[in-house]
C-alpha positions in Angstrom: 0.8 3.8 1.4 2.2 4.5 -1.7 5.0 2.4 -4.2 7.5 4.5 -6.5 9.6 3.0 -8.4 13.1 3.7 -7.3 13.8 4.5 -10.9 11.3 7.3 -11.3 13.5 9.7 -9.1 16.5 9.5 -11.8 13.9 9.8 -14.3 13.1 13.9 -13.3 14.2 16.1 -15.9 13.1 18.8 -17.8 10.2 17.1 -19.9 9.0 15.4 -16.4 9.5 18.9 -14.9 6.9 20.5 -17.4 4.6 18.0 -17.2 3.9 17.7 -13.7 4.0 21.6 -13.9 0.6 21.1 -15.8 -0.7 18.9 -14.4 -0.6 21.0 -10.8 -2.2 24.1 -13.1 -5.2 21.5 -14.5 -5.7 20.6 -10.3 -5.7 24.7 -9.9 -8.2 25.4 -12.0 -10.1 22.7 -10.8 -10.0 24.4 -7.3 -11.1 27.4 -8.5 -14.1 25.5 -10.2 -15.0 24.3 -7.1 -14.6 27.8 -4.9 -16.7 29.6 -7.9 -19.3 26.6 -7.1 -19.3 27.3 -4.0 -19.8 31.5 -4.4 -23.2 30.6 -6.7 -24.1 28.4 -4.0 -24.1 31.2 -1.4 -25.8 33.9 -4.1 -29.0 31.5 -4.8 -31.9 32.8 -2.8 -30.2 36.4 -1.9 -32.4 39.0 -2.9 -30.4 41.3 -6.3 -27.4 38.8 -6.1 -26.2 36.7 -8.8 -22.5 35.7 -9.0 -21.3 38.1 -11.4 -22.5 40.6 -9.3 -21.0 39.1 -6.0 -18.0 39.1 -7.6 -17.9 42.3 -9.2 -18.5 43.3 -5.6 -16.3 41.7 -4.0 -13.3 41.1 -7.0 -10.3 42.2 -4.2 -11.9 39.2 -2.3 -11.8 36.7 -5.4 -8.4 37.5 -6.2 -7.2 37.2 -2.6 -8.5 34.0 -2.7 -7.1 33.2 -5.7 -3.8 34.1 -4.5 -4.1 32.2 -1.8 -5.0 28.8 -3.5 -2.3 29.5 -5.6 0.3 30.1 -2.6 -0.8 26.5 -1.0 -0.5 24.7 -4.5 3.0 26.3 -5.2 4.1 24.8 -1.8 2.3 21.0 -2.7 5.0 21.3 -5.4 8.1 22.7 -3.4 7.6 20.0 -1.0 7.6 17.4 -3.4 10.0 18.7 -5.5 12.6 18.6 -2.9 11.3 15.6 -0.7 9.9 13.3 -3.2 10.1 13.8 -7.0 9.0 10.5 -7.7 5.3 11.6 -7.1 6.4 14.5 -9.5 6.5 12.1 -12.1 4.0 10.0 -11.8 0.9 12.4 -13.5 -1.8 9.9 -11.4 0.3 10.6 -7.7 -0.4 14.0 -8.5 -4.0 13.7 -9.0 -4.2 11.4 -6.4 -3.4 13.7 -4.2 -5.5 16.9 -5.3 -8.3 14.8 -5.6 -8.4 13.6 -1.8 -8.1 17.5 -0.9 -11.2 18.1 -3.7 -13.0 15.4 -2.4 -12.6 16.9 1.4 -13.0 20.3 0.5 -16.4 19.2 -0.7 -17.8 16.9 1.4 -17.1 19.6 4.0 -18.4 22.9 2.7 -21.8 20.8 2.2 -22.0 19.4 5.7 -21.4 22.8 6.7 -23.9 24.8 4.4 -26.9 22.3 5.0 -26.8 21.3 8.4 -23.6 23.2 10.6 -20.2 24.2 10.4 -19.3 22.3 13.5 -20.0 19.0 11.5 -18.0 19.7 9.6 -15.9 15.9 8.6 -12.7 17.9 9.4 -10.1 14.6 9.7 -11.0 13.1 6.4 -8.1 13.9 4.5 -6.1 13.2 7.4 -7.6 9.8 7.4 -7.6 9.3 4.0 -3.7 10.9 2.9 -2.5 8.4 6.4 -3.8 5.0 5.0 -2.7 5.9 0.5 0.3 7.7 1.2 2.2 7.5 4.3 1.9 9.3 7.5 4.4 12.4 6.4 2.2 13.0 3.6 -0.3 13.2 5.8 0.8 15.4 8.3 2.1 18.0 5.6 -1.5 17.9 3.4 -3.5 18.0 6.8 -1.5 21.5 7.4 -2.6 22.4 3.5 -6.4 21.6 3.9 -6.4 23.2 7.1 -5.1 26.7 5.2 -7.4 26.0 2.1 -10.8 25.5 4.4 -9.4 29.1 6.3 -9.4 30.7 2.8 -12.4 29.4 1.9 -14.7 30.6 5.0 -12.9 33.8 5.0 -13.4 34.8 1.4 -16.5 33.0 0.0 -18.9 35.0 2.0 -20.2 31.3 3.7 -23.4 31.8 4.7 -22.8 29.6 7.6 -20.0 31.2 9.0 -22.1 34.5 9.8 -24.1 32.4 12.1 -21.1 31.4 14.1 -17.7 34.1 13.5 -15.9 32.5 16.2 -15.6 29.4 14.3 -14.4 31.1 11.8 -11.3 32.0 13.6 -10.4 28.5 15.1 -10.9 26.5 11.6 -7.3 26.1 11.1 -6.7 24.9 14.5 -9.7 22.5 15.0 -8.6 20.8 11.3 -5.4 20.4 12.3 -5.7 19.0 15.9 -8.3 16.8 14.5 -6.4 15.6 11.7 -3.3 15.3 14.0 -5.3 12.5 16.6 -6.8 11.2 13.8 -2.8 10.6 11.8 -1.4 9.0 15.3 -4.2 7.2 16.4 -5.5 5.9 13.0 -1.6 4.2 12.4 -2.3 2.0 14.3 -5.4 0.9 13.3 -5.4 -2.2 10.8 -8.9 -2.8 10.8 -11.9 -1.5 9.3 -14.5 -1.7 12.6 -11.3 0.2 14.5 -11.2 2.9 11.5 -14.8 3.7 12.9 -14.0 3.7 16.7 -11.5 6.1 15.5 -13.9 8.9 14.8 -14.6 8.9 18.4 -11.3 10.0 19.0 -10.7 12.3 16.2 -14.4 14.1 17.7 -12.8 15.1 21.0 -11.0 18.6 19.8 -14.2 19.8 17.6 -16.1 19.0 20.7 -13.2 20.8 22.7 -13.3 24.1 21.4 -16.5 23.8 20.3 -17.6 23.9 24.3 -15.3 26.7 24.5 -16.6 29.0 22.3 -20.2 28.7 22.3 -20.5 28.4 26.0 -22.2 31.7 25.9 -25.5 29.7 23.7 -26.3 27.7 26.9 -28.8 24.8 26.0 -28.0 25.6 21.7 -24.6 24.5 23.0 -25.9 20.8 23.4 -26.7 20.4 19.8 -23.5 22.2 18.5 -21.5 19.6 21.0 -23.6 16.8 18.7 -23.0 18.4 15.3 -18.6 18.2 17.0 -19.4 14.4 17.7 -20.9 13.8 14.0 -17.6 15.2 13.0 -15.9 12.5 14.4 -18.1 10.0 13.6 -19.1 10.9 9.7 -15.0 11.4 9.1 -14.5 7.7 10.0 -17.8 6.9 7.6 -16.8 8.5 4.6 -12.9 7.4 5.2 -14.6 3.7 4.7 -16.9 4.3 2.4 -14.4 6.6 -0.2 -11.1 4.7 0.5 -11.8 1.7 -1.5 -12.9 3.6 -4.8 -9.8 5.4 -4.0 -7.8 1.9 -4.0 -9.6 1.0 -7.4 -8.8 4.1 -9.2 -5.2 4.3 -8.3 -4.3 0.7 -7.4 -3.1 1.7 -4.1 -1.4 -0.4 -1.3 -2.9 -0.2 1.8 -2.9 -2.6 4.8 -6.9 -3.6 4.1 -6.5 -4.2 0.5 -3.1 -6.5 1.3 -5.1 -8.3 4.0 -8.2 -9.1 0.9 -5.5 -10.0 -1.1 -4.2 -12.7 0.6 -6.9 -13.9 1.9 -6.9 -17.6 0.7 -10.4 -17.1 -1.5 -8.9 -14.1 -3.3 -9.6 -15.2 -7.5 -5.5 -15.6 -7.3 -5.1 -17.5 -4.4 -8.4 -19.4 -5.2 -7.0 -20.5 -8.8 -3.6 -21.1 -7.2 -4.7 -23.6 -4.9 -7.0 -25.5 -7.2 -4.6 -25.7 -9.9 -1.3 -25.5 -8.5 -1.2 -26.5 -4.8 2.3 -27.5 -4.2 3.3 -24.1 -5.4 0.2 -23.0 -3.0 1.8 -24.3 -0.5 5.4 -23.4 -1.0 4.3 -19.5 -1.3 2.6 -19.5 1.9 5.9 -21.4 3.7 7.8 -18.3 1.5 5.4 -15.5 3.4 6.1 -16.7 6.9 9.9 -16.4 6.1 9.4 -13.3 4.6 6.5 -11.7 7.1 9.1 -12.9 9.5 12.1 -10.8 7.7 10.7 -7.6 7.3 9.5 -7.9 11.1 13.0 -8.1 11.8 14.1 -5.4 9.8 11.2 -3.0 10.6 9.7 -3.4 7.2 6.2 -3.2 6.0 5.0 -7.1 7.2 1.7 -6.8 4.8 3.6 -5.9 2.1 6.1 -8.5 2.2 3.3 -11.6 2.4 1.7 -10.2 0.4 4.5 -9.9 -2.2 5.5 -13.2 -1.0 2.0 -15.1 -2.1 1.7 -13.5 -5.3 5.7 -14.1 -6.3 4.7 -17.5 -8.1 1.6 -17.0 -10.0 3.3 -17.2 -13.0 3.0 -20.8 -13.0 -0.4 -21.1 -13.6 0.4 -20.8 -17.0 1.8 -24.3 -17.0 1.9 -25.8 -13.4 2.8 -29.4 -14.6 6.5 -28.5 -15.3 7.1 -27.5 -12.0 8.7 -29.8 -9.6 6.4 -29.2 -6.4 2.7 -29.8 -8.9 3.9 -33.3 -10.2 3.0 -36.4 -8.9 5.4 -38.4 -10.5 5.6 -37.8 -14.0 7.9 -34.6 -14.7 7.0 -33.6 -18.7 10.6 -32.1 -18.6 12.6 -35.5 -19.4 10.5 -35.2 -22.7 12.2 -31.9 -23.7 15.4 -30.1 -24.4 17.2 -28.4 -22.0 16.9 -24.9 -23.7 13.4 -25.9 -24.2 12.8 -26.1 -20.4 14.7 -23.6 -19.2 12.6 -21.3 -21.1 8.9 -22.9 -20.0 10.5 -22.2 -16.2 12.0 -18.8 -16.4 8.9 -17.3 -18.5 6.8 -17.9 -14.8 8.6 -14.9 -13.8 7.3 -12.6 -16.5 3.8 -14.5 -16.9 3.7 -13.7 -13.5 4.2 -9.7 -13.7 1.4 -9.4 -16.4 -0.7 -11.7 -14.9 -0.7 -9.8 -11.9 -0.9 -6.6 -14.1 -3.7 -7.7 -16.3 -5.9 -8.0 -12.8 -5.2 -4.6 -11.9 -3.7 -5.5 -8.6 -0.7 -3.2 -7.3 2.6 -2.8 -9.3 4.7 -3.7 -6.5 3.3 -7.4 -5.9 3.5 -7.4 -10.2 7.8 -6.2 -9.7 8.4 -8.8 -6.9 7.1 -11.8 -9.1 9.7 -10.2 -12.3 13.0 -9.7 -9.9 12.5 -12.5 -7.4 15.0 -14.5 -9.3 17.0 -11.7 -10.5 19.4 -13.1 -13.4 20.3 -16.1 -11.5 21.2 -19.3 -13.8 18.8 -22.5 -13.9 21.9 -24.5 -13.0 19.8 -27.9 -13.3 19.2 -27.6 -16.6 22.3 -25.9 -17.5 23.8 -28.6 -16.6 21.9 -31.1 -18.2 22.9 -29.3 -21.3 26.7 -29.8 -21.1 26.4 -33.3 -20.6 24.6 -33.2 -24.1 27.3 -31.3 -25.7 31.2 -31.1 -26.5 31.4 -27.5 -26.5 30.7 -24.4 -24.2 27.5 -23.2 -23.6 27.2 -19.5 -23.0 25.6 -19.6 -19.3 23.4 -16.6 -20.1 20.7 -18.2 -22.4 20.1 -20.6 -19.5 19.8 -17.4 -16.6 16.4 -15.4 -16.2 15.6 -12.1 -17.5 16.0 -10.0 -14.9 15.3 -7.5 -13.7 17.6 -7.6 -10.3 15.7 -6.7 -7.1 15.2 -3.3 -6.7 13.6 -3.3 -3.3 14.5 -5.0 0.3 11.7 -6.7 0.1 11.9 -8.3 -3.2 15.3 -9.2 -1.9 14.0 -10.8 0.8 11.5 -12.5 -1.1 14.1 -14.2 -3.2 16.4 -15.3 -0.6 13.2 -16.6 1.9 11.9 -18.6 -1.6 15.4 -20.2 -2.3 15.5 -21.1 1.4 12.4 -22.9 1.5 13.4 -24.6 -1.7 16.4 -26.2 -0.5 15.2 -26.7 2.9 13.1 -29.3 1.6 15.3 -31.1 -0.4 17.6 -31.6 3.1 17.9 -35.3 4.3 19.2 -33.5 7.6 17.0 -30.4 8.8 19.1 -29.8 12.0 20.1 -26.0 12.3 23.8 -26.1 11.1 22.5 -28.2 7.8 19.8 -25.3 7.8 22.5 -22.7 8.2 24.6 -23.4 6.1 22.2 -23.9 3.7 20.6 -20.4 3.8 24.0 -19.0 3.8 25.0 -20.7 0.7 22.3 -18.9 -1.3 23.0 -15.5 0.3 26.5 -15.8 -0.7 25.6 -17.2 -4.1 23.6 -14.4 -4.9 26.4 -12.0 -3.6 28.8 -13.7 -5.6 26.4 -12.7 -8.6 25.5 -9.5 -8.2 21.9 -9.9 -7.4 21.7 -7.4 -4.7 23.7 -4.3 -6.3 20.2 -2.5 -7.5 18.5 -2.3 -4.2 19.2 -0.8 -0.3 19.8 -4.1 1.3 23.1 -3.7 3.6 25.5 -6.8 4.9 23.6 -6.5 8.3 20.5 -6.8 6.7 21.4 -9.9 5.2 22.7 -11.6 8.5 19.2 -10.6 9.8 17.6 -12.2 7.0 20.1 -15.5 7.5 19.2 -15.6 10.9 15.5 -15.2 10.9 14.9 -17.5 8.2 16.8 -20.1 9.6 15.2 -19.6 12.7 11.8 -20.3 11.0 12.9 -23.3 8.7 13.6 -24.7 12.0 10.8 -24.5 13.5 8.5 -25.3 10.5 10.7 -29.0 9.5 11.4 -29.6 13.1 12.4 -32.9 13.6 9.7 -35.4 15.6 9.8 -38.6 18.1 9.3 -41.4 16.1 6.1 -42.9 17.0 6.4 -46.5 18.0 4.6 -49.3 15.8 2.3 -50.7 18.7 -1.7 -51.7 17.9 -3.4 -51.8 21.1 -6.4 -53.8 21.4 -9.4 -53.1 24.1 -9.6 -55.7 27.2 -12.5 -57.8 27.7 -13.9 -55.2 30.0 -13.8 -52.7 27.8 -15.5 -55.1 24.8 -18.3 -55.6 27.4 -19.7 -52.1 28.0 -18.7 -51.0 24.2 
């Protein structure tokens, strides 16, 4: 999945347009260089034929190949221009898309060149694009990849194709069908083992088409069917091998990476657990609330949970200044309200900087920065009012913002405040909890905290009901145990 800053779409102007076109042109030249390498590979070992001789003799074919690649690149550009300008605003996103295509083309070509044309891992691009970009982009890029491979097979004198002329005709259908199965099966896969098993589903259309085209080869067809099985399995193997590299290189958010980041042995989580145990336990409950709200609103549950886990990591800078980590002594008693406010509100910015310094996904850093919006820190504002006769500017006692920019950031904001206030309630009946959560949401609405994200009144109602249900379950009342001291009978004592 790709996280795009909502503000980026608004920034797409002439400069961004020119920059994106330049990056597309560089990638186009890179693809031509790769294709030139393929042509050179096919001239090796052929008597009297060199790369220059091939280009001279098949000049029209080379021009057709360059033109077909250009048309496909323009198709990709205009798709994102009309569907998602946020991609074109970020050069790294463009490089990610074309690097996925380039790597898939190279791997498929080398498998066809050194092994067999039916052994190519044709679903590799679909699996990578599904995980890193999303289903819609994966479907589109799978079509582009199928057409690119068809052009390369047709115009680069691909020697392996000459032995299987029928394979050329079904290249687009084989890649498209295998890729679509990978997309629709893989979209429900959440573990790496199941990702590997997806390869066996992917090989079904490859084996079926191979059997239909090569049945006249008799026993030789069995080897081709094994190559078809290899195509599916190696699609999954290369996917699992390459995915971590793409995650690190482009700092992508995937379900696999989010699960690793929310493991309690993840570096920041382990540090939070050791140095700020109160904040760590608070974050776990907030993550439970945020995940439940994300499920209710059909948002990304793994992302909501991870954002909640990391929303307060900025408190690691000075954990003893936050109530949940204190064991009796409160250092704020010795500080002025102004200094205390600076320490408290700095944890949002500190969290953003810490997450970015660890090269973790930007979405987590954005939620850490936005989860308090521009809310006032009322406790120290009230303390300051008692210590002065004049008026105070409440903005000096408020968080710097920005306000939540996404629905998940808004969910974490409400869940964070709801969990904190629920600990202060002497009576945690559903009615009291519902009243407290409603007050939290209404206060943030009055202060325009949700103006910059796409959350609706219906969403806020669902969030309130979900959080109330979860909190009353977490902090439910228990039957008070009677104070009885039981003793063993004489018979039990003798047998003891």
